[in-house]
mmJSON file of the N, C-alpha and C atoms, coordinates in Angstrom:
{"data_MODEL":{"atom_site":{
"group_PDB":["ATOM","ATOM","ATOM","ATOM","ATOM","ATOM","ATOM","ATOM","ATOM","ATOM","ATOM","ATOM","ATOM","ATOM","ATOM","ATOM","ATOM","ATOM","ATOM","ATOM","ATOM","ATOM","ATOM","ATOM","ATOM","ATOM","ATOM","ATOM","ATOM","ATOM","ATOM","ATOM","ATOM","ATOM","ATOM","ATOM","ATOM","ATOM","ATOM","ATOM","ATOM","ATOM","ATOM","ATOM","ATOM","ATOM","ATOM","ATOM","ATOM","ATOM","ATOM","ATOM","ATOM","ATOM","ATOM","ATOM","ATOM","ATOM","ATOM","ATOM","ATOM","ATOM","ATOM","ATOM","ATOM","ATOM","ATOM","ATOM","ATOM","ATOM","ATOM","ATOM","ATOM","ATOM","ATOM","ATOM","ATOM","ATOM","ATOM","ATOM","ATOM","ATOM","ATOM","ATOM","ATOM","ATOM","ATOM","ATOM","ATOM","ATOM","ATOM","ATOM","ATOM","ATOM","ATOM","ATOM","ATOM","ATOM","ATOM","ATOM","ATOM","ATOM","ATOM","ATOM","ATOM","ATOM","ATOM","ATOM","ATOM","ATOM","ATOM","ATOM","ATOM","ATOM","ATOM","ATOM","ATOM","ATOM","ATOM","ATOM","ATOM","ATOM","ATOM","ATOM","ATOM","ATOM","ATOM","ATOM","ATOM","ATOM","ATOM","ATOM","ATOM","ATOM","ATOM","ATOM","ATOM","ATOM","ATOM","ATOM","ATOM","ATOM","ATOM","ATOM","ATOM","ATOM","ATOM","ATOM","ATOM","ATOM","ATOM","ATOM","ATOM","ATOM","ATOM","ATOM","ATOM","ATOM","ATOM","ATOM","ATOM","ATOM","ATOM","ATOM","ATOM","ATOM","ATOM","ATOM","ATOM","ATOM","ATOM","ATOM","ATOM","ATOM","ATOM","ATOM","ATOM","ATOM","ATOM","ATOM","ATOM","ATOM","ATOM","ATOM","ATOM","ATOM","ATOM","ATOM","ATOM"],
"id":[1,2,3,4,5,6,7,8,9,10,11,12,13,14,15,16,17,18,19,20,21,22,23,24,25,26,27,28,29,30,31,32,33,34,35,36,37,38,39,40,41,42,43,44,45,46,47,48,49,50,51,52,53,54,55,56,57,58,59,60,61,62,63,64,65,66,67,68,69,70,71,72,73,74,75,76,77,78,79,80,81,82,83,84,85,86,87,88,89,90,91,92,93,94,95,96,97,98,99,100,101,102,103,104,105,106,107,108,109,110,111,112,113,114,115,116,117,118,119,120,121,122,123,124,125,126,127,128,129,130,131,132,133,134,135,136,137,138,139,140,141,142,143,144,145,146,147,148,149,150,151,152,153,154,155,156,157,158,159,160,161,162,163,164,165,166,167,168,169,170,171,172,173,174,175,176,177,178,179,180,181,182,183,184,185,186,187,188,189],
"type_symbol":["N","C","C","N","C","C","N","C","C","N","C","C","N","C","C","N","C","C","N","C","C","N","C","C","N","C","C","N","C","C","N","C","C","N","C","C","N","C","C","N","C","C","N","C","C","N","C","C","N","C","C","N","C","C","N","C","C","N","C","C","N","C","C","N","C","C","N","C","C","N","C","C","N","C","C","N","C","C","N","C","C","N","C","C","N","C","C","N","C","C","N","C","C","N","C","C","N","C","C","N","C","C","N","C","C","N","C","C","N","C","C","N","C","C","N","C","C","N","C","C","N","C","C","N","C","C","N","C","C","N","C","C","N","C","C","N","C","C","N","C","C","N","C","C","N","C","C","N","C","C","N","C","C","N","C","C","N","C","C","N","C","C","N","C","C","N","C","C","N","C","C","N","C","C","N","C","C","N","C","C","N","C","C","N","C","C","N","C","C"],
"label_atom_id":["N","CA","C","N","CA","C","N","CA","C","N","CA","C","N","CA","C","N","CA","C","N","CA","C","N","CA","C","N","CA","C","N","CA","C","N","CA","C","N","CA","C","N","CA","C","N","CA","C","N","CA","C","N","CA","C","N","CA","C","N","CA","C","N","CA","C","N","CA","C","N","CA","C","N","CA","C","N","CA","C","N","CA","C","N","CA","C","N","CA","C","N","CA","C","N","CA","C","N","CA","C","N","CA","C","N","CA","C","N","CA","C","N","CA","C","N","CA","C","N","CA","C","N","CA","C","N","CA","C","N","CA","C","N","CA","C","N","CA","C","N","CA","C","N","CA","C","N","CA","C","N","CA","C","N","CA","C","N","CA","C","N","CA","C","N","CA","C","N","CA","C","N","CA","C","N","CA","C","N","CA","C","N","CA","C","N","CA","C","N","CA","C","N","CA","C","N","CA","C","N","CA","C","N","CA","C","N","CA","C","N","CA","C","N","CA","C","N","CA","C"],
"label_alt_id":[null,null,null,null,null,null,null,null,null,null,null,null,null,null,null,null,null,null,null,null,null,null,null,null,null,null,null,null,null,null,null,null,null,null,null,null,null,null,null,null,null,null,null,null,null,null,null,null,null,null,null,null,null,null,null,null,null,null,null,null,null,null,null,null,null,null,null,null,null,null,null,null,null,null,null,null,null,null,null,null,null,null,null,null,null,null,null,null,null,null,null,null,null,null,null,null,null,null,null,null,null,null,null,null,null,null,null,null,null,null,null,null,null,null,null,null,null,null,null,null,null,null,null,null,null,null,null,null,null,null,null,null,null,null,null,null,null,null,null,null,null,null,null,null,null,null,null,null,null,null,null,null,null,null,null,null,null,null,null,null,null,null,null,null,null,null,null,null,null,null,null,null,null,null,null,null,null,null,null,null,null,null,null,null,null,null,null,null,null],
"label_comp_id":["MET","MET","MET","VAL","VAL","VAL","VAL","VAL","VAL","PHE","PHE","PHE","SER","SER","SER","PRO","PRO","PRO","CYS","CYS","CYS","VAL","VAL","VAL","LEU","LEU","LEU","SER","SER","SER","LEU","LEU","LEU","GLU","GLU","GLU","LEU","LEU","LEU","SER","SER","SER","TRP","TRP","TRP","ASP","ASP","ASP","GLU","GLU","GLU","ASP","ASP","ASP","GLY","GLY","GLY","ALA","ALA","ALA","THR","THR","THR","ILE","ILE","ILE","ARG","ARG","ARG","ALA","ALA","ALA","LYS","LYS","LYS","ILE","ILE","ILE","LYS","LYS","LYS","ALA","ALA","ALA","VAL","VAL","VAL","SER","SER","SER","SER","SER","SER","ASP","ASP","ASP","GLY","GLY","GLY","LEU","LEU","LEU","THR","THR","THR","LEU","LEU","LEU","GLN","GLN","GLN","ILE","ILE","ILE","THR","THR","THR","ALA","ALA","ALA","GLY","GLY","GLY","LYS","LYS","LYS","ASP","ASP","ASP","VAL","VAL","VAL","ILE","ILE","ILE","GLU","GLU","GLU","ARG","ARG","ARG","THR","THR","THR","TYR","TYR","TYR","ALA","ALA","ALA","ALA","ALA","ALA","ALA","ALA","ALA","LYS","LYS","LYS","ALA","ALA","ALA","PRO","PRO","PRO","TYR","TYR","TYR","VAL","VAL","VAL","CYS","CYS","CYS","PRO","PRO","PRO","ASP","ASP","ASP","MET","MET","MET","LYS","LYS","LYS","ARG","ARG","ARG"],
"label_asym_id":["A","A","A","A","A","A","A","A","A","A","A","A","A","A","A","A","A","A","A","A","A","A","A","A","A","A","A","A","A","A","A","A","A","A","A","A","A","A","A","A","A","A","A","A","A","A","A","A","A","A","A","A","A","A","A","A","A","A","A","A","A","A","A","A","A","A","A","A","A","A","A","A","A","A","A","A","A","A","A","A","A","A","A","A","A","A","A","A","A","A","A","A","A","A","A","A","A","A","A","A","A","A","A","A","A","A","A","A","A","A","A","A","A","A","A","A","A","A","A","A","A","A","A","A","A","A","A","A","A","A","A","A","A","A","A","A","A","A","A","A","A","A","A","A","A","A","A","A","A","A","A","A","A","A","A","A","A","A","A","A","A","A","A","A","A","A","A","A","A","A","A","A","A","A","A","A","A","A","A","A","A","A","A","A","A","A","A","A","A"],
"label_entity_id":["1","1","1","1","1","1","1","1","1","1","1","1","1","1","1","1","1","1","1","1","1","1","1","1","1","1","1","1","1","1","1","1","1","1","1","1","1","1","1","1","1","1","1","1","1","1","1","1","1","1","1","1","1","1","1","1","1","1","1","1","1","1","1","1","1","1","1","1","1","1","1","1","1","1","1","1","1","1","1","1","1","1","1","1","1","1","1","1","1","1","1","1","1","1","1","1","1","1","1","1","1","1","1","1","1","1","1","1","1","1","1","1","1","1","1","1","1","1","1","1","1","1","1","1","1","1","1","1","1","1","1","1","1","1","1","1","1","1","1","1","1","1","1","1","1","1","1","1","1","1","1","1","1","1","1","1","1","1","1","1","1","1","1","1","1","1","1","1","1","1","1","1","1","1","1","1","1","1","1","1","1","1","1","1","1","1","1","1","1"],
"label_seq_id":[1,1,1,2,2,2,3,3,3,4,4,4,5,5,5,6,6,6,7,7,7,8,8,8,9,9,9,10,10,10,11,11,11,12,12,12,13,13,13,14,14,14,15,15,15,16,16,16,17,17,17,18,18,18,19,19,19,20,20,20,21,21,21,22,22,22,23,23,23,24,24,24,25,25,25,26,26,26,27,27,27,28,28,28,29,29,29,30,30,30,31,31,31,32,32,32,33,33,33,34,34,34,35,35,35,36,36,36,37,37,37,38,38,38,39,39,39,40,40,40,41,41,41,42,42,42,43,43,43,44,44,44,45,45,45,46,46,46,47,47,47,48,48,48,49,49,49,50,50,50,51,51,51,52,52,52,53,53,53,54,54,54,55,55,55,56,56,56,57,57,57,58,58,58,59,59,59,60,60,60,61,61,61,62,62,62,63,63,63],
"pdbx_PDB_ins_code":[null,null,null,null,null,null,null,null,null,null,null,null,null,null,null,null,null,null,null,null,null,null,null,null,null,null,null,null,null,null,null,null,null,null,null,null,null,null,null,null,null,null,null,null,null,null,null,null,null,null,null,null,null,null,null,null,null,null,null,null,null,null,null,null,null,null,null,null,null,null,null,null,null,null,null,null,null,null,null,null,null,null,null,null,null,null,null,null,null,null,null,null,null,null,null,null,null,null,null,null,null,null,null,null,null,null,null,null,null,null,null,null,null,null,null,null,null,null,null,null,null,null,null,null,null,null,null,null,null,null,null,null,null,null,null,null,null,null,null,null,null,null,null,null,null,null,null,null,null,null,null,null,null,null,null,null,null,null,null,null,null,null,null,null,null,null,null,null,null,null,null,null,null,null,null,null,null,null,null,null,null,null,null,null,null,null,null,null,null],
"Cartn_x":[12.045,11.495,12.075,11.237,11.674,11.268,12.214,11.948,12.095,11.048,11.081,11.076,11.841,11.776,12.014,11.81,11.993,13.404,14.415,15.794,16.515,15.999,16.751,15.873,16.431,15.798,16.695,16.167,16.955,16.289,17.027,16.499,17.163,16.338,16.846,16.243,17.033,16.618,16.815,16.068,16.345,15.929,16.635,16.324,16.742,16.217,16.527,17.566,18.621,19.683,19.975,19.554,19.747,19.191,18.018,17.359,17.804,18.793,19.267,18.772,18.3,17.866,19.074,19.286,20.368,19.738,20.291,19.776,20.85,20.396,21.343,20.751,21.617,21.253,21.965,21.254,21.867,22.656,23.978,24.858,25.04,25.132,25.314,24.768,24.218,23.724,24.0,24.416,24.673,24.435,24.596,24.429,25.548,26.658,27.794,27.764,27.023,27.056,26.216,26.384,25.601,26.5,26.417,27.168,26.174,26.334,25.469,26.264,25.645,26.189,25.348,25.969,25.261,25.496,24.391,24.466,24.015,24.919,24.631,25.062,24.091,24.433,25.133,26.318,27.088,28.015,28.159,29.064,28.401,29.132,28.688,29.797,29.439,30.421,29.856,30.726,30.309,30.778,29.874,30.191,29.749,30.581,30.259,30.12,29.04,28.742,28.746,29.355,29.43,28.336,27.833,26.824,27.476,26.761,27.259,27.161,28.08,28.02,26.867,26.026,24.869,25.223,24.732,23.973,24.905,24.439,25.219,24.532,25.291,24.75,25.473,24.714,25.308,26.012,27.186,27.883,27.123,27.324,26.683,27.254,26.377,26.801,27.493,28.525,29.184,28.246,28.235,27.349,28.136],
"Cartn_y":[-48.516,-49.819,-50.396,-50.985,-51.666,-53.123,-54.033,-55.46,-56.089,-56.764,-57.438,-58.943,-59.657,-61.116,-61.492,-62.731,-63.087,-62.806,-62.851,-62.719,-61.483,-60.844,-59.782,-58.562,-57.396,-56.126,-55.446,-55.168,-54.537,-53.225,-52.134,-50.832,-50.388,-50.014,-49.562,-48.21,-47.373,-46.047,-45.951,-45.075,-44.775,-43.333,-42.696,-41.334,-41.125,-40.061,-39.706,-38.604,-38.82,-37.828,-37.631,-36.502,-36.179,-37.267,-37.809,-38.81,-40.24,-40.449,-41.798,-42.177,-43.405,-43.886,-44.402,-43.865,-44.269,-45.071,-46.237,-47.087,-47.253,-47.357,-47.529,-48.464,-49.274,-50.118,-49.569,-49.518,-49.079,-50.256,-50.067,-51.121,-51.031,-49.819,-49.625,-48.255,-48.183,-46.907,-46.871,-45.712,-45.519,-44.054,-43.695,-42.291,-41.425,-42.057,-41.313,-41.166,-42.043,-41.94,-42.977,-43.01,-43.85,-44.36,-45.656,-46.231,-46.77,-46.327,-46.754,-47.517,-48.551,-49.216,-48.691,-47.893,-47.17,-47.846,-48.074,-48.654,-47.607,-47.268,-46.309,-46.959,-47.44,-48.184,-49.474,-49.705,-50.908,-50.713,-49.48,-49.166,-49.392,-50.012,-50.187,-49.631,-48.622,-48.003,-47.95,-47.837,-47.716,-46.366,-45.645,-44.327,-44.272,-43.653,-43.465,-41.974,-41.616,-40.225,-40.072,-39.007,-38.742,-37.767,-37.949,-37.038,-35.697,-34.622,-33.29,-33.082,-32.321,-31.986,-31.015,-31.281,-30.423,-29.399,-28.204,-27.638,-27.18,-27.344,-26.954,-25.767,-24.709,-23.516,-23.346,-23.248,-23.06,-21.707,-21.666,-20.377,-19.452,-18.155,-17.184,-17.337,-17.18,-17.242,-15.938,-16.037,-14.833,-14.125,-12.819,-12.037,-11.274],
"Cartn_z":[-0.101,0.099,1.38,2.186,3.396,3.278,3.468,3.352,4.728,5.183,6.473,6.268,7.062,7.12,8.574,8.946,10.354,10.884,10.019,10.496,9.978,8.954,8.288,8.083,8.342,8.006,6.995,5.817,4.765,4.387,4.46,4.083,2.797,1.827,0.537,0.205,-0.442,-0.879,-2.374,-3.017,-4.417,-4.687,-5.64,-6.029,-7.473,-8.065,-9.449,-9.456,-10.207,-10.329,-11.811,-12.358,-13.779,-14.693,-14.332,-15.166,-14.906,-14.06,-13.732,-12.334,-12.186,-10.882,-10.109,-8.936,-8.047,-6.91,-6.623,-5.553,-4.473,-3.232,-2.123,-1.074,-0.505,0.632,1.856,2.963,4.208,4.772,4.865,5.363,6.872,7.398,8.836,9.218,10.408,10.927,12.431,12.899,14.322,14.643,15.894,16.271,15.699,15.284,14.733,13.22,12.506,11.053,10.34,9.022,8.129,7.019,6.698,5.59,4.569,3.31,2.216,1.177,0.581,-0.599,-1.759,-2.626,-3.677,-5.023,-5.76,-7.099,-8.099,-9.016,-10.08,-11.39,-12.164,-13.378,-12.996,-13.555,-13.247,-12.055,-11.594,-10.494,-9.14,-8.219,-6.839,-5.944,-5.148,-4.26,-2.841,-1.876,-0.485,0.04,0.668,1.22,2.675,3.495,4.904,5.178,5.842,6.175,7.685,8.173,9.607,10.016,11.197,11.728,12.068,11.812,12.156,13.658,14.186,15.607,15.818,16.78,17.026,18.096,18.073,16.966,15.841,14.618,13.449,12.802,12.557,11.915,10.598,9.512,8.19,8.131,7.511,7.38,6.435,6.626,5.722,4.319,3.327,1.939,1.554,0.736,0.24,-0.707,-0.636,-1.518,-2.529],
"occupancy":[1.0,1.0,1.0,1.0,1.0,1.0,1.0,1.0,1.0,1.0,1.0,1.0,1.0,1.0,1.0,1.0,1.0,1.0,1.0,1.0,1.0,1.0,1.0,1.0,1.0,1.0,1.0,1.0,1.0,1.0,1.0,1.0,1.0,1.0,1.0,1.0,1.0,1.0,1.0,1.0,1.0,1.0,1.0,1.0,1.0,1.0,1.0,1.0,1.0,1.0,1.0,1.0,1.0,1.0,1.0,1.0,1.0,1.0,1.0,1.0,1.0,1.0,1.0,1.0,1.0,1.0,1.0,1.0,1.0,1.0,1.0,1.0,1.0,1.0,1.0,1.0,1.0,1.0,1.0,1.0,1.0,1.0,1.0,1.0,1.0,1.0,1.0,1.0,1.0,1.0,1.0,1.0,1.0,1.0,1.0,1.0,1.0,1.0,1.0,1.0,1.0,1.0,1.0,1.0,1.0,1.0,1.0,1.0,1.0,1.0,1.0,1.0,1.0,1.0,1.0,1.0,1.0,1.0,1.0,1.0,1.0,1.0,1.0,1.0,1.0,1.0,1.0,1.0,1.0,1.0,1.0,1.0,1.0,1.0,1.0,1.0,1.0,1.0,1.0,1.0,1.0,1.0,1.0,1.0,1.0,1.0,1.0,1.0,1.0,1.0,1.0,1.0,1.0,1.0,1.0,1.0,1.0,1.0,1.0,1.0,1.0,1.0,1.0,1.0,1.0,1.0,1.0,1.0,1.0,1.0,1.0,1.0,1.0,1.0,1.0,1.0,1.0,1.0,1.0,1.0,1.0,1.0,1.0,1.0,1.0,1.0,1.0,1.0,1.0],
"B_iso_or_equiv":[0.0,0.0,0.0,0.0,0.0,0.0,0.0,0.0,0.0,0.0,0.0,0.0,0.0,0.0,0.0,0.0,0.0,0.0,0.0,0.0,0.0,0.0,0.0,0.0,0.0,0.0,0.0,0.0,0.0,0.0,0.0,0.0,0.0,0.0,0.0,0.0,0.0,0.0,0.0,0.0,0.0,0.0,0.0,0.0,0.0,0.0,0.0,0.0,0.0,0.0,0.0,0.0,0.0,0.0,0.0,0.0,0.0,0.0,0.0,0.0,0.0,0.0,0.0,0.0,0.0,0.0,0.0,0.0,0.0,0.0,0.0,0.0,0.0,0.0,0.0,0.0,0.0,0.0,0.0,0.0,0.0,0.0,0.0,0.0,0.0,0.0,0.0,0.0,0.0,0.0,0.0,0.0,0.0,0.0,0.0,0.0,0.0,0.0,0.0,0.0,0.0,0.0,0.0,0.0,0.0,0.0,0.0,0.0,0.0,0.0,0.0,0.0,0.0,0.0,0.0,0.0,0.0,0.0,0.0,0.0,0.0,0.0,0.0,0.0,0.0,0.0,0.0,0.0,0.0,0.0,0.0,0.0,0.0,0.0,0.0,0.0,0.0,0.0,0.0,0.0,0.0,0.0,0.0,0.0,0.0,0.0,0.0,0.0,0.0,0.0,0.0,0.0,0.0,0.0,0.0,0.0,0.0,0.0,0.0,0.0,0.0,0.0,0.0,0.0,0.0,0.0,0.0,0.0,0.0,0.0,0.0,0.0,0.0,0.0,0.0,0.0,0.0,0.0,0.0,0.0,0.0,0.0,0.0,0.0,0.0,0.0,0.0,0.0,0.0],
"pdbx_formal_charge":[null,null,null,null,null,null,null,null,null,null,null,null,null,null,null,null,null,null,null,null,null,null,null,null,null,null,null,null,null,null,null,null,null,null,null,null,null,null,null,null,null,null,null,null,null,null,null,null,null,null,null,null,null,null,null,null,null,null,null,null,null,null,null,null,null,null,null,null,null,null,null,null,null,null,null,null,null,null,null,null,null,null,null,null,null,null,null,null,null,null,null,null,null,null,null,null,null,null,null,null,null,null,null,null,null,null,null,null,null,null,null,null,null,null,null,null,null,null,null,null,null,null,null,null,null,null,null,null,null,null,null,null,null,null,null,null,null,null,null,null,null,null,null,null,null,null,null,null,null,null,null,null,null,null,null,null,null,null,null,null,null,null,null,null,null,null,null,null,null,null,null,null,null,null,null,null,null,null,null,null,null,null,null,null,null,null,null,null,null],
"auth_seq_id":[1,1,1,2,2,2,3,3,3,4,4,4,5,5,5,6,6,6,7,7,7,8,8,8,9,9,9,10,10,10,11,11,11,12,12,12,13,13,13,14,14,14,15,15,15,16,16,16,17,17,17,18,18,18,19,19,19,20,20,20,21,21,21,22,22,22,23,23,23,24,24,24,25,25,25,26,26,26,27,27,27,28,28,28,29,29,29,30,30,30,31,31,31,32,32,32,33,33,33,34,34,34,35,35,35,36,36,36,37,37,37,38,38,38,39,39,39,40,40,40,41,41,41,42,42,42,43,43,43,44,44,44,45,45,45,46,46,46,47,47,47,48,48,48,49,49,49,50,50,50,51,51,51,52,52,52,53,53,53,54,54,54,55,55,55,56,56,56,57,57,57,58,58,58,59,59,59,60,60,60,61,61,61,62,62,62,63,63,63],
"auth_comp_id":["MET","MET","MET","VAL","VAL","VAL","VAL","VAL","VAL","PHE","PHE","PHE","SER","SER","SER","PRO","PRO","PRO","CYS","CYS","CYS","VAL","VAL","VAL","LEU","LEU","LEU","SER","SER","SER","LEU","LEU","LEU","GLU","GLU","GLU","LEU","LEU","LEU","SER","SER","SER","TRP","TRP","TRP","ASP","ASP","ASP","GLU","GLU","GLU","ASP","ASP","ASP","GLY","GLY","GLY","ALA","ALA","ALA","THR","THR","THR","ILE","ILE","ILE","ARG","ARG","ARG","ALA","ALA","ALA","LYS","LYS","LYS","ILE","ILE","ILE","LYS","LYS","LYS","ALA","ALA","ALA","VAL","VAL","VAL","SER","SER","SER","SER","SER","SER","ASP","ASP","ASP","GLY","GLY","GLY","LEU","LEU","LEU","THR","THR","THR","LEU","LEU","LEU","GLN","GLN","GLN","ILE","ILE","ILE","THR","THR","THR","ALA","ALA","ALA","GLY","GLY","GLY","LYS","LYS","LYS","ASP","ASP","ASP","VAL","VAL","VAL","ILE","ILE","ILE","GLU","GLU","GLU","ARG","ARG","ARG","THR","THR","THR","TYR","TYR","TYR","ALA","ALA","ALA","ALA","ALA","ALA","ALA","ALA","ALA","LYS","LYS","LYS","ALA","ALA","ALA","PRO","PRO","PRO","TYR","TYR","TYR","VAL","VAL","VAL","CYS","CYS","CYS","PRO","PRO","PRO","ASP","ASP","ASP","MET","MET","MET","LYS","LYS","LYS","ARG","ARG","ARG"],
"auth_asym_id":["A","A","A","A","A","A","A","A","A","A","A","A","A","A","A","A","A","A","A","A","A","A","A","A","A","A","A","A","A","A","A","A","A","A","A","A","A","A","A","A","A","A","A","A","A","A","A","A","A","A","A","A","A","A","A","A","A","A","A","A","A","A","A","A","A","A","A","A","A","A","A","A","A","A","A","A","A","A","A","A","A","A","A","A","A","A","A","A","A","A","A","A","A","A","A","A","A","A","A","A","A","A","A","A","A","A","A","A","A","A","A","A","A","A","A","A","A","A","A","A","A","A","A","A","A","A","A","A","A","A","A","A","A","A","A","A","A","A","A","A","A","A","A","A","A","A","A","A","A","A","A","A","A","A","A","A","A","A","A","A","A","A","A","A","A","A","A","A","A","A","A","A","A","A","A","A","A","A","A","A","A","A","A","A","A","A","A","A","A"],
"auth_atom_id":["N","CA","C","N","CA","C","N","CA","C","N","CA","C","N","CA","C","N","CA","C","N","CA","C","N","CA","C","N","CA","C","N","CA","C","N","CA","C","N","CA","C","N","CA","C","N","CA","C","N","CA","C","N","CA","C","N","CA","C","N","CA","C","N","CA","C","N","CA","C","N","CA","C","N","CA","C","N","CA","C","N","CA","C","N","CA","C","N","CA","C","N","CA","C","N","CA","C","N","CA","C","N","CA","C","N","CA","C","N","CA","C","N","CA","C","N","CA","C","N","CA","C","N","CA","C","N","CA","C","N","CA","C","N","CA","C","N","CA","C","N","CA","C","N","CA","C","N","CA","C","N","CA","C","N","CA","C","N","CA","C","N","CA","C","N","CA","C","N","CA","C","N","CA","C","N","CA","C","N","CA","C","N","CA","C","N","CA","C","N","CA","C","N","CA","C","N","CA","C","N","CA","C","N","CA","C","N","CA","C","N","CA","C","N","CA","C","N","CA","C"],
"pdbx_PDB_model_num":[1,1,1,1,1,1,1,1,1,1,1,1,1,1,1,1,1,1,1,1,1,1,1,1,1,1,1,1,1,1,1,1,1,1,1,1,1,1,1,1,1,1,1,1,1,1,1,1,1,1,1,1,1,1,1,1,1,1,1,1,1,1,1,1,1,1,1,1,1,1,1,1,1,1,1,1,1,1,1,1,1,1,1,1,1,1,1,1,1,1,1,1,1,1,1,1,1,1,1,1,1,1,1,1,1,1,1,1,1,1,1,1,1,1,1,1,1,1,1,1,1,1,1,1,1,1,1,1,1,1,1,1,1,1,1,1,1,1,1,1,1,1,1,1,1,1,1,1,1,1,1,1,1,1,1,1,1,1,1,1,1,1,1,1,1,1,1,1,1,1,1,1,1,1,1,1,1,1,1,1,1,1,1,1,1,1,1,1,1]
}}}
């Protein structure tokens, strides 16, 4: 869901994880990373994710 108003842009995401709906608001975004405020049930947590250095190659899986 994207909410527009004259002064505020709010971006929200949601997904299903094992039957539970997880909701997140984007708190900050930059070329270096992303910060989400995640709501799962009664819990609200904030997580920051860093951008991978490009180019990124996944390691081979052990066989």
